[in-house]
C-alpha positions in Angstrom: -1.9 31.5 40.9 -0.4 31.1 44.4 2.3 28.7 45.5 -0.2 26.2 46.9 -2.2 26.1 43.7 0.9 25.6 41.6 2.1 22.8 43.9 -1.3 21.1 43.7 -1.2 21.2 39.9 2.3 19.7 39.8 1.3 16.9 42.1 -1.6 16.1 39.7 0.8 16.2 36.8 -1.0 19.1 35.2 0.9 22.3 34.5 -0.6 25.6 33.3 -0.6 25.9 29.5 2.0 28.1 27.9 0.1 31.1 26.7 3.0 32.5 24.7 3.1 29.6 22.3 0.0 28.2 20.6 0.4 25.1 18.5 -1.8 24.8 15.4 -2.1 21.3 14.0 -3.8 19.1 11.4 -3.9 15.4 10.8 -4.3 12.9 8.0 -6.2 9.7 8.5 -7.3 6.5 6.8 -10.9 7.7 6.6 -13.5 10.1 7.9 -14.5 8.3 11.1 -12.2 9.5 14.0 -13.4 6.7 16.3 -12.6 3.9 13.9 -10.0 5.1 11.3 -6.3 5.3 11.8 -3.9 8.3 12.2 -1.5 8.5 9.3 0.3 11.8 9.9 0.5 14.9 12.1 1.7 18.4 11.1 2.0 21.2 13.6 3.3 24.8 13.6 3.7 27.2 16.5 2.2 30.7 16.8 4.2 32.9 19.1 2.3 35.6 20.9 2.6 38.2 23.7 -1.2 38.5 23.9 -1.3 41.5 21.6 0.6 40.4 18.5 0.8 36.9 17.0 3.3 35.5 14.6 3.6 32.2 12.8 7.0 30.6 13.7 8.0 28.6 10.6 11.1 27.3 12.3 9.0 26.0 15.2 7.2 23.2 13.4 6.7 19.5 13.3 5.7 16.9 10.8 5.6 13.1 10.9 4.1 10.2 9.1 3.3 7.2 11.3 4.4 3.8 10.1 1.4 1.5 9.3 1.6 -2.2 9.9 -1.2 -2.5 7.2 -0.9 0.3 4.7 -4.1 2.1 3.5 -4.2 1.2 -0.2 -7.5 2.9 -1.0 -6.7 5.0 -4.1 -9.2 7.8 -3.3 -7.8 8.2 0.2 -4.2 8.3 -1.0 -5.1 10.8 -3.7 -6.6 13.0 -1.0 -3.7 13.2 1.4 -0.8 12.1 -0.9 0.6 9.5 1.6 1.2 6.5 -0.5 1.7 2.9 0.6 5.4 3.2 0.5 5.4 6.3 2.7 3.1 4.6 5.2 5.4 1.6 5.4 8.5 3.8 5.7 7.0 6.1 8.4 8.2 6.5 12.0 7.2 3.9 14.5 4.0 5.2 16.1 5.3 5.2 19.7 8.4 7.2 18.6 6.4 9.5 16.4 3.8 10.3 19.1 6.5 10.7 21.8 8.2 13.3 19.6 4.9 15.0 19.0 4.3 15.1 22.8 7.8 16.7 23.3 7.1 19.3 20.5 3.8 20.5 21.9 5.0 20.7 25.5 2.5 22.6 27.5 1.2 24.7 24.5 -2.5 24.9 23.9 -3.6 23.1 20.7 -5.7 24.7 17.9 -7.3 23.0 14.9 -10.2 23.5 12.6 -13.0 21.1 13.6 -10.7 20.1 16.4 -12.8 17.2 17.7 -11.7 15.1 14.7 -8.0 15.7 15.2 -8.2 15.3 19.0 -10.0 12.0 18.8 -7.6 10.5 16.3 -4.5 11.7 18.3 -5.8 10.5 21.7 -6.7 7.1 20.2 -3.3 6.8 18.7 -1.7 7.5 22.1 -3.9 4.9 23.7 -2.9 2.4 21.0 0.8 2.6 21.9 0.1 2.9 25.6 1.5 6.4 26.0 0.1 8.9 28.4 -2.4 11.1 26.7 -1.4 14.8 26.4 -3.8 16.9 28.5 -3.2 20.1 26.7 -6.3 22.3 26.2 -7.8 22.5 22.8 -9.5 25.3 20.8 -11.7 24.7 17.8 -11.1 27.5 15.3 -14.4 27.1 13.5 -16.7 28.3 16.3 -14.2 31.1 17.1 -14.3 32.3 13.5 -18.1 32.2 13.5 -18.3 34.3 16.7 -15.8 36.9 15.5 -17.3 37.1 11.9 -21.1 36.5 12.3 -21.6 38.1 8.9 -19.7 35.2 7.2 -21.8 32.1 6.4 -19.1 29.6 6.2 -18.5 26.1 7.7 -15.6 24.4 5.9 -12.0 25.6 6.1 -12.1 26.3 2.3 -15.1 28.6 2.8 -13.4 30.5 5.6 -10.2 30.8 3.5 -12.2 32.2 0.6 -14.1 34.6 2.9 -10.9 36.0 4.5 -8.8 35.8 1.4 -6.3 33.1 2.5 -4.4 31.4 -0.2 -3.2 27.7 0.1 -1.6 26.2 -3.0 -2.0 22.6 -1.8 -5.0 21.4 0.2 -5.7 18.2 2.1 -2.1 17.7 3.1 -1.3 18.1 6.8 1.5 20.6 6.5 -0.3 22.9 4.1 -3.6 22.7 5.9 -1.8 23.5 9.2 -0.3 26.6 7.7 -3.7 27.6 6.3 -5.3 27.1 9.7 -2.6 29.2 11.4 -3.1 32.0 8.8 -6.8 31.9 9.6 -6.0 32.3 13.3 -3.9 35.4 12.4 -6.8 36.8 10.3 -9.0 36.4 13.4 -6.6 38.0 15.8 -7.4 41.7 15.3 -11.1 41.1 15.8 -10.4 39.0 18.9 -8.2 41.8 20.2 -11.1 44.2 19.8 -13.6 41.9 21.5 -11.3 40.9 24.3 -10.1 44.3 25.3 -6.8 44.5 23.6 -5.2 41.2 24.9 -5.8 37.7 23.6 -5.3 34.9 26.2 -6.0 31.3 25.3 -8.6 30.8 28.0 -10.4 34.0 26.9 -10.4 32.8 23.3 -11.9 29.5 24.3 -14.7 31.3 26.2 -15.3 33.4 23.2 -15.6 30.3 20.9 -18.0 28.9 23.4 -20.5 31.6 22.6 -21.1 29.8 19.2 -23.7 27.5 20.9 -25.9 30.5 21.5 -25.8 31.8 17.9 -28.3 30.8 15.2 -26.7 28.2 12.8 -27.3 29.1 9.2 
């Protein structure tokens, strides 16, 4: 990138993503409709990389429960994610929680499994408190996994964890699911290295995931 291009990006408020720190995240919500249900919690963990090696940075992590004006009291929903009525009422004010999340992610690219769900909930939450939406690029790990392991017939995260021998003692809680997703990314890394010529950059990983649309869906 030359000086003129860098200046142009700064004037537009868009900086190049940090390719050395990828942020893997997961959310908990009040339901399964990202366009209508509410964001309850976010957990995120950084994966540090030099393009050849990648490592989960346990000390570089984030977790927050957002305060709900009207708590979700549905028992099935609470049993799924474990965020009870009391925890929802005692959570962090949404504007503060999302502001802290924005600071944590910085310019890091964002990775999630079935990322459209997480992205929609997070962006709607930013809109609801009138904060500027983060414009970080996103990567959906599910199509990337399908491209790198076409022999695996898996769709859900649990299926990919079983196929690649990833253990998660607690599921459907944001922090545990985030760690499981980060471990899936690390399992995919050696194959991505092979397919991308020995160096994994975020933009190249996104292009690789985009090949999923041309593959037969089984």
